[in-house]
C-alpha positions in Angstrom: -103.1 24.5 -15.8 -102.4 28.1 -16.5 -98.6 28.8 -17.2 -97.4 31.8 -15.4 -95.4 34.2 -17.5 -92.3 36.1 -16.3 -91.9 39.7 -17.2 -88.1 40.1 -17.3 -88.3 43.8 -17.9 -90.3 44.2 -14.6 -87.5 42.3 -12.6 -85.7 44.7 -10.2 -82.4 42.9 -10.7 -82.4 43.0 -14.5 -83.9 46.4 -14.6 -81.0 47.9 -12.5 -78.4 49.7 -14.5 -75.0 48.0 -14.5 -71.9 50.2 -14.1 -69.8 50.4 -17.2 -66.5 49.9 -15.4 -67.6 46.4 -14.2 -68.1 45.1 -17.7 -64.8 46.5 -18.8 -63.0 44.9 -15.8 -64.4 41.5 -16.7 -63.4 41.8 -20.3 -59.9 43.0 -19.2 -59.6 40.1 -16.8 -60.5 37.6 -19.4 -58.1 39.2 -21.8 -55.3 39.3 -19.2 -55.8 35.6 -18.5 -55.5 34.7 -22.2 -52.3 36.9 -22.4 -50.9 35.1 -19.3 -51.6 31.7 -20.8 -50.1 32.8 -24.1 -47.0 34.2 -22.3 -46.6 31.0 -20.3 -46.9 28.9 -23.5 -44.3 31.1 -25.2 -42.0 30.7 -22.1 -42.4 26.9 -22.0 -42.2 26.3 -25.8 -39.8 29.1 -26.9 -37.9 30.9 -24.2 -37.1 28.1 -21.8 -37.7 25.2 -24.0 -34.4 23.4 -23.2 -35.1 23.3 -19.5 -38.5 21.6 -19.9 -37.2 19.2 -22.4 -34.5 18.1 -20.0 -37.2 17.7 -17.3 -39.2 15.6 -19.6 -36.2 13.5 -20.5 -35.4 12.9 -16.8 -38.6 11.0 -16.6 -37.9 8.6 -19.4 -34.3 9.0 -20.5 -31.2 7.7 -18.7 -27.5 7.8 -19.2 -26.1 4.3 -18.4 -22.4 4.1 -17.4 -20.4 1.5 -19.2 -17.6 0.4 -16.8 -14.0 0.3 -18.0 -12.0 -2.8 -17.4 -9.3 -1.9 -14.8 -5.7 -2.4 -15.9 -3.7 -5.3 -14.7 -0.7 -5.2 -12.3 2.2 -7.3 -13.6 5.5 -8.4 -12.1 8.8 -7.8 -13.9 8.4 -11.0 -15.9 4.8 -10.3 -17.0 3.1 -12.6 -14.5 -0.2 -11.2 -13.2 -0.3 -9.8 -9.7 -3.8 -8.3 -10.0 -6.4 -8.5 -12.8 -10.2 -7.9 -13.2 -12.8 -10.5 -14.1 -16.5 -10.1 -14.9 -18.6 -10.2 -11.7 -22.2 -9.2 -12.3 -24.0 -7.4 -9.4 -27.6 -8.5 -8.5 -30.2 -5.9 -8.0 -34.0 -5.8 -7.7 -37.2 -3.8 -8.0 -39.1 -5.1 -5.0 -42.5 -3.8 -6.2 -42.2 -5.9 -9.4 -41.6 -9.2 -7.6 -44.8 -11.3 -7.3 -44.0 -12.8 -3.9 -47.5 -14.1 -3.4 -46.8 -16.6 -6.2 -45.6 -19.9 -4.7 -43.4 -20.6 -7.8 -41.7 -17.1 -7.4 -41.2 -17.7 -3.7 -39.5 -21.0 -4.4 -37.2 -19.3 -7.0 -36.3 -16.5 -4.5 -35.2 -19.2 -2.0 -32.9 -20.6 -4.7 -31.4 -17.1 -5.2 -30.7 -16.6 -1.6 -29.1 -20.1 -1.4 -26.9 -19.4 -4.5 -25.7 -16.1 -3.0 -25.0 -17.7 0.3 -27.3 -15.2 2.1 -29.4 -16.1 5.1 -33.0 -16.1 4.0 -33.9 -13.5 6.6 -31.4 -11.0 5.2 -32.5 -11.7 1.7 -36.2 -11.2 2.6 -35.3 -8.0 4.4 -33.8 -6.4 1.3 -37.1 -7.1 -0.6 -39.4 -6.0 2.2 -40.1 -2.5 1.1 -42.3 -2.9 -1.9 -42.3 0.9 -2.6 -38.7 0.8 -3.6 -37.7 0.9 -7.2 -34.1 -0.2 -6.7 -32.1 -2.2 -4.1 -28.8 -4.0 -4.3 -29.0 -7.7 -3.5 -25.3 -8.5 -3.7 -22.4 -6.8 -5.5 -19.8 -8.6 -7.6 -21.1 -12.2 -7.8 -19.1 -14.9 -9.5 -20.2 -15.2 -13.1 -21.3 -18.9 -12.9 -23.6 -18.1 -10.0 -24.9 -15.0 -11.8 -25.8 -17.2 -14.8 -27.7 -19.6 -12.6 -29.7 -16.7 -11.1 -30.4 -15.3 -14.6 -31.7 -18.8 -15.7 -34.4 -18.6 -13.0 -35.9 -15.7 -15.0 -37.5 -13.9 -12.0 -39.5 -10.7 -12.8 -37.9 -7.9 -10.7 -34.5 -9.5 -10.3 -31.9 -8.0 -12.6 -28.1 -7.9 -13.1 -25.6 -5.2 -13.9 -22.2 -6.0 -15.5 -19.3 -5.1 -13.1 -15.8 -6.2 -12.5 -13.9 -7.4 -9.4 -10.2 -7.9 -8.8 -8.4 -11.1 -8.4 -4.9 -11.5 -6.8 -3.2 -14.7 -7.9 -0.2 -14.2 -5.5 -2.6 -13.9 -2.5 -1.1 -12.9 0.8 2.6 -13.0 -0.3 2.2 -9.8 -2.4 -0.8 -8.2 -0.6 1.2 -5.3 0.8 2.5 -4.5 -2.6 -0.6 -4.7 -4.8 -3.0 -3.6 -2.1 -6.8 -3.9 -3.0 -9.8 -2.0 -4.4 -13.2 -1.3 -2.8 -16.5 -2.6 -4.3 -16.6 0.5 -6.6 -13.3 -0.6 -8.0 -11.3 2.3 -6.6 -7.8 1.7 -5.2 -7.5 1.6 -1.4 -4.0 0.4 -0.7 -0.7 -0.3 -2.3 -0.2 0.0 -6.1 -3.9 -0.1 -6.5 -4.0 3.2 -4.7 -0.8 4.8 -6.0 -1.7 4.2 -9.7 -5.5 4.3 -9.3 -6.0 6.9 -12.1 -3.9 5.0 -14.6 -5.4 1.6 -13.7 -9.0 2.8 -13.6 -9.3 4.0 -17.2 -12.3 6.0 -18.3 -15.9 4.7 -18.2 -18.1 5.0 -21.3 -21.8 5.9 -21.5 -25.0 5.1 -23.4 -28.3 7.0 -23.6 -31.4 5.0 -23.4 -35.2 5.4 -22.9 -36.7 3.5 -20.0 -40.3 2.7 -19.2 -41.9 3.6 -15.9 -40.6 0.3 -14.4 -37.0 1.2 -15.3 -36.7 -1.2 -18.2 -34.7 -0.2 -21.2 -36.9 0.0 -24.3 -34.8 2.0 -26.7 -31.3 3.3 -27.2 -30.9 7.0 -28.0 -27.9 8.5 -29.9 -24.4 7.1 -30.1 -22.7 5.2 -27.3 -19.3 6.4 -25.9 -17.2 3.2 -25.5 -15.2 2.9 -22.3 -11.4 3.3 -22.3 -9.8 0.4 -20.4 -7.1 1.1 -17.8 -3.4 0.8 -18.4 -1.4 -2.2 -17.3 1.3 -1.4 -14.6 4.5 -3.5 -14.7 6.3 -3.5 -11.4 9.9 -4.3 -10.5 8.8 -7.0 -8.2 9.8 -10.6 -9.1 6.8 -12.7 -7.9 9.1 -15.7 -7.3 11.5 -13.8 -5.2 8.5 -12.2 -3.4 6.9 -15.5 -2.6 10.2 -17.1 -1.4 11.0 -14.1 0.8 7.5 -14.1 2.3 7.6 -17.8 2.9 11.0 -17.7 4.7 9.9 -14.6 6.7 6.7 -16.4 7.8 8.6 -19.5 8.9 11.1 -17.3 10.9 8.3 -15.3 12.7 6.6 -18.6 13.6 9.7 -20.4 14.7 10.9 -17.4 16.8 7.4 -16.7 18.2 7.8 -13.1 16.9 5.1 -10.5 16.7 5.8 -9.7 13.1 8.5 -9.3 10.5 9.5 -7.7 7.2 11.9 -8.4 4.3 13.1 -5.9 1.6 15.1 -7.0 -1.5 16.6 -4.3 -3.7 18.5 -4.5 -7.0 21.8 -2.6 -6.2 22.4 -1.8 -9.9 19.0 -0.5 -11.0 17.4 0.4 -7.7 14.4 -1.8 -8.3 12.5 -3.3 -5.5 12.5 -7.0 -6.2 10.5 -8.0 -3.0 8.8 -6.3 -0.1 7.2 -8.8 2.2 5.5 -8.5 5.6 4.0 -11.0 8.0 1.3 -11.1 9.2 -0.5 -10.5 5.9 -3.9 -10.9 4.3 -5.6 -12.2 1.1 -6.5 -9.0 -0.8 -9.8 -10.3 -2.3 -10.9 -11.9 1.0 -10.9 -9.2 3.6 -13.8 -10.2 5.7 -11.8 -10.5 9.0 -9.0 -8.0 8.1 -7.3 -6.3 11.0 -5.0 -3.3 11.2 -2.1 -5.5 12.2 -2.5 -7.5 9.0 -2.9 -4.5 6.9 0.2 -2.6 8.0 3.0 -2.4 5.4 5.6 -2.6 8.2 8.7 -2.4 5.9 7.5 1.2 5.1 5.3 2.4 7.9 7.1 1.1 11.0 10.1 3.0 12.3 12.6 1.8 14.9 16.0 2.6 16.2 18.3 0.8 13.8 21.0 -0.1 16.4 24.2 -1.6 15.2 23.3 -1.4 11.5 24.2 2.3 11.8 27.8 1.6 12.8 29.1 1.0 9.2 27.5 4.4 8.2 29.3 6.2 11.1 32.6 4.5 10.1 32.1 5.4 6.4 31.6 9.1 7.3 34.9 9.1 9.3 36.7 7.3 6.4 35.3 9.8 3.9 36.5 12.7 6.0 39.9 11.0 6.6 39.6 11.0 10.4 40.4 7.2 10.4 41.6 4.4 8.2 40.4 0.8 8.2 43.6 0.0 10.3 43.3 2.8 12.8 43.5 1.4 16.4 40.6 2.1 18.7 41.0 1.3 22.5 37.7 0.0 23.8 39.0 -1.1 27.2 37.6 -1.8 29.7 34.4 -2.4 27.9 32.6 0.7 29.4 32.7 4.4 28.6 31.0 7.2 30.6 29.9 10.4 28.8 28.3 13.2 30.8 27.1 10.8 33.4 25.8 8.1 31.1 27.6 4.8 30.6 28.0 3.1 27.3 29.1 -0.6 27.3 30.0 -3.6 25.2 29.0 -7.2 25.8 32.7 -8.0 26.2 36.0 -6.1 26.8 37.4 -6.2 23.3 40.5 -4.3 24.2 42.2 -2.5 21.3 40.4 -3.0 17.9 41.1 -1.7 14.5 38.3 0.2 12.8 37.5 -3.0 10.8 37.4 -4.8 14.2 34.9 -2.3 15.5 32.4 -3.4 12.8 33.4 -7.1 13.1 32.8 -7.2 16.8 30.1 -4.6 16.8 31.6 -2.5 19.5 29.5 0.4 20.8 32.5 2.0 22.5 34.5 1.7 19.2 31.7 3.4 17.2 31.4 6.1 19.9 35.1 6.9 19.8 35.1 7.1 16.0 32.0 9.5 16.2 34.0 11.7 18.6 36.3 12.4 15.7 33.4 14.0 13.8 31.6 17.2 14.3 27.9 16.9 14.9 27.2 18.7 11.7 29.5 16.3 9.7 27.8 13.2 11.2 24.3 14.7 10.6 25.1 15.5 6.9 26.4 12.0 6.3 23.2 10.4 7.8 21.0 12.9 6.0 22.7 12.2 2.6 21.7 8.6 2.9 18.0 9.5 3.3 17.5 9.3 7.1 15.0 11.8 8.4 13.5 12.1 4.9 10.5 10.5 3.2 11.6 7.9 0.7 11.1 9.1 -2.9 9.0 6.1 -3.7 5.7 6.0 -5.7 4.0 4.1 -3.0 1.6 5.1 -0.2 2.4 5.0 3.5 6.2 5.5 3.4 7.2 7.4 6.6 10.0 9.9 7.3 11.6 8.5 10.4 13.4 10.8 12.8 16.8 12.6 12.7 17.0 15.6 14.9 18.8 18.8 13.8 22.6 18.6 14.7 22.5 21.9 16.6 20.5 20.2 19.4 22.7 17.2 19.8 24.3 16.6 23.2 27.6 14.7 23.4 25.8 11.6 24.7 23.2 11.8 22.0 25.9 12.0 19.2 27.5 8.9 20.9 24.3 6.8 21.0 23.4 7.8 17.4 26.7 6.4 16.2 25.5 3.0 17.1 21.9 3.5 16.2 20.0 4.9 19.2 18.3 8.3 19.3 17.2 8.3 15.6 14.6 6.1 13.8 14.1 4.7 10.4 12.0 2.1 8.5 13.4 -1.2 7.3 13.1 0.2 3.7 15.2 3.2 4.6 17.9 0.9 6.1 18.0 -1.3 2.9 18.1 1.8 0.7 20.9 3.4 2.6 23.1 0.3 2.1 22.9 0.7 -1.7 25.5 3.5 -1.2 28.0 0.7 -0.2 26.8 -1.7 -2.8 26.9 0.9 -5.6 30.5 2.1 -5.1 29.5 5.0 -2.9 26.5 6.4 -4.8 23.0 6.3 -3.2 20.7 5.2 -6.0 17.0 6.0 -6.3 14.6 3.1 -5.5 11.7 2.3 -7.7 8.7 0.0 -7.7 8.4 0.0 -11.5 10.4 -2.1 -13.8 13.6 -0.5 -15.1 16.3 -2.2 -17.3 18.7 0.7 -17.0 21.4 1.1 -14.3 20.4 3.8 -11.8 22.2 7.1 -11.6 23.0 7.8 -8.0 24.2 10.6 -5.8 27.8 10.3 -4.7 28.0 10.0 -0.9 31.3 8.1 -0.4 34.2 7.5 -2.6 34.4 4.0 -4.3 37.5 3.1 -2.3 35.7 3.9 1.0 32.6 2.0 -0.1 34.7 -1.0 -0.9 36.5 -0.7 2.5 33.2 -0.8 4.3 32.1 -3.8 2.2 35.2 -5.7 3.5 34.2 -4.8 7.0 30.6 -6.0 6.4 32.1 -9.3 5.0 34.1 -9.7 8.3 31.0 -9.0 10.4 29.2 -11.8 8.5 32.0 -14.2 8.6 33.8 -16.3 11.4 34.5 -14.1 14.4 31.8 -11.6 13.4 28.3 -11.1 14.8 26.4 -12.6 11.8 28.1 -15.7 10.5 24.6 -17.3 10.0 24.2 -14.9 7.1 26.7 -16.9 5.0 25.4 -18.7 1.9 26.5 -21.5 -0.3 28.3 -20.3 -3.4 28.1 -16.5 -2.7 30.1 -14.2 -0.6 28.0 -11.9 1.6 28.5 -8.9 3.8 26.1 -7.4 6.3 25.5 -6.1 9.7 23.2 -7.4 12.4 21.3 -5.2 14.8 19.3 -5.7 18.0 17.6 -2.9 19.9 15.3 -2.7 22.9 11.8 -1.6 22.0 10.7 1.7 23.3 7.7 1.7 25.7 6.5 5.1 26.5 9.6 7.2 27.4 11.8 4.3 28.3 12.8 0.9 26.9 11.3 -2.5 27.6 13.9 -4.9 29.2 12.5 -8.0 27.5 11.2 -6.7 24.1 13.5 -6.4 21.1 13.6 -5.7 17.4 16.1 -7.8 15.6 17.4 -7.3 12.0 20.1 -7.9 9.5 21.0 -5.7 6.5 23.6 -6.7 3.9 24.5 -7.4 0.3 25.9 -10.1 -2.0 28.1 -11.0 -3.8 30.5 -8.8 -1.8 32.9 -7.7 -4.5 30.3 -6.6 -7.0 27.0 -6.6 -5.1 23.9 -7.4 -7.1 21.3 -7.2 -4.3 20.7 -5.6 -0.9 18.6 -7.5 1.5 17.2 -6.3 4.9 15.3 -8.5 7.4 13.5 -7.5 10.6 11.8 -9.5 13.3 9.6 -7.7 15.8 9.7 -9.1 19.4 11.2 -12.6 18.9 10.4 -14.5 22.1 11.4 -18.1 21.6 14.7 -17.6 23.5 17.0 -15.9 21.0 16.7 -12.3 20.0 20.0 -11.2 18.5 19.8 -10.1 14.9 22.7 -12.3 14.0 20.8 -15.4 15.2 17.1 -14.8 14.3 17.3 -12.5 11.2 20.6 -13.5 9.6 19.4 -17.0 8.6 16.5 -15.4 6.7 18.9 -13.1 5.0 21.1 -16.1 4.0 18.2 -18.0 2.5 16.7 -15.1 0.6 20.1 -14.0 -0.8 21.0 -17.5 -2.0 17.6 -18.1 -3.7 17.4 -14.6 -5.2 20.8 -14.7 -6.8 20.1 -18.1 -8.3 16.8 -16.8 -9.7 18.7 -13.9 -11.2 21.3 -16.2 -12.8 24.1 -14.6 -10.9 27.2 -16.8 -11.1 28.6 -18.0 -7.8 31.8 -16.3 -6.6 32.8 -18.9 -4.0 34.4 -22.2 -5.0 33.5 -23.9 -1.7 30.7 -23.6 0.7 31.1 -21.5 3.9 32.1 -23.0 7.2 29.2 -24.6 9.1 28.2 -22.3 12.0 25.9 -23.5 14.7 25.1 -20.2 16.4 25.6 -16.5 16.0 27.8 -14.3 18.1 26.5 -11.8 20.6 26.6 -8.2 19.6 26.6 -5.0 21.6 23.3 -3.1 21.3 
């Protein structure tokens, strides 16, 4: 076979003359490409090296947060009200779990059972095999977590976390509050002091493989800084007893709710603040708004007859009356600008002391008529009415005290006996510290304090003592609150009963009933305020439904505080309270 030869020089394509600019263009393009690659290499490795190193680290390096142990909340005696315990959280990488393996499936069923989860819900969490992270359950009890770890299931992991425990349960719930699953305070002291309690988390740099497993630690770890302990003024024993007696009274009187406040009248410390209904802070599955409300601070109401001692004290301070000034309350009715004020009885002529003892609306009105609106407003305002309590605690409300310039004569009259303004139970208890502390309103605190409080003078010591005598008469035989008497201790206080507001009017069969007072009467150590909302078991006067709670709380609290009894004999037995005007 003859091989055919190719004459390249005779090929028209090769024989054609190539333009010089084309060859130069190709060489320039190749050179430019090399320059671009060199420039990119310089940019990546020299100019923006840090950025690309970070991007590389993102794919294998992680910063793990080391949680700090949240600080404890303690009562005044060092007993624990809230603390943190180790509670691992269970998480999974669904794609790592060999669910086709019968042995693994059996272990997964054990995990669901240990966690108390329906198998359907547990399987749903692991259904997406493309996921690289899913929470199974947060904050599991440590014994259960250890059992799950012992199963050694590939793809099921644990993270160390903490959860809060509240030993006092529902009795102190409205004080300590609670945290959420991320351990941030949501209510109460947990919220108020969240920054102090939380501490500062640490961190640790690690290298992880593509499955998210830690294979190596990188650099130094920053240890967490645990939160600070907070010591409250609350006495957990007083708190529990007050809550228990309040709960019993709400149940016995078929009331809607109730509150108790106990203040130390020397230091201004809050010894107890209880509400019912309540809740268990670490078991909030069925928590409702009614249970969550801290009524002693958030609910305002017209204080009724408990304002009468304040009206009288203002008149005494301005020398418009004396304790023995005679006030004519006949015939038991008084009309002002078309509105009629009445007492439950025609008390005739009463001394100013008798006005408080019998709780006369007409007597309080006639005393208030000796005061200018501005004078009366200044007295109320100086005791904290119409102002938010200066208390390191969430939810405290202002109440309502309208400017004196807008008062009409009938409004000044009704405010003298507690209608037309509003306050919380805490504000009422706090205002009475002015009588207990020889005329000075002392600041209240939720934190432990061993030093006597420095107050703001509102009344003279003589007038404060005169009002205390009136309160003792009101809580004694012939007064409206004899059921407030205790064994071994002299007491003084004022009951109150008010129709509840419904819309723009008042409900004829719904009441709030309360009693506010102090003991021992000569040198008061505590101020106690009790309120029951809508008692419906037949009795609704504050001297009947609230005074007995006051009596029990006062007696038990003074004993716990080792206050020496000041009465040699027990008080007279009283079977029922006395009706009061409201």
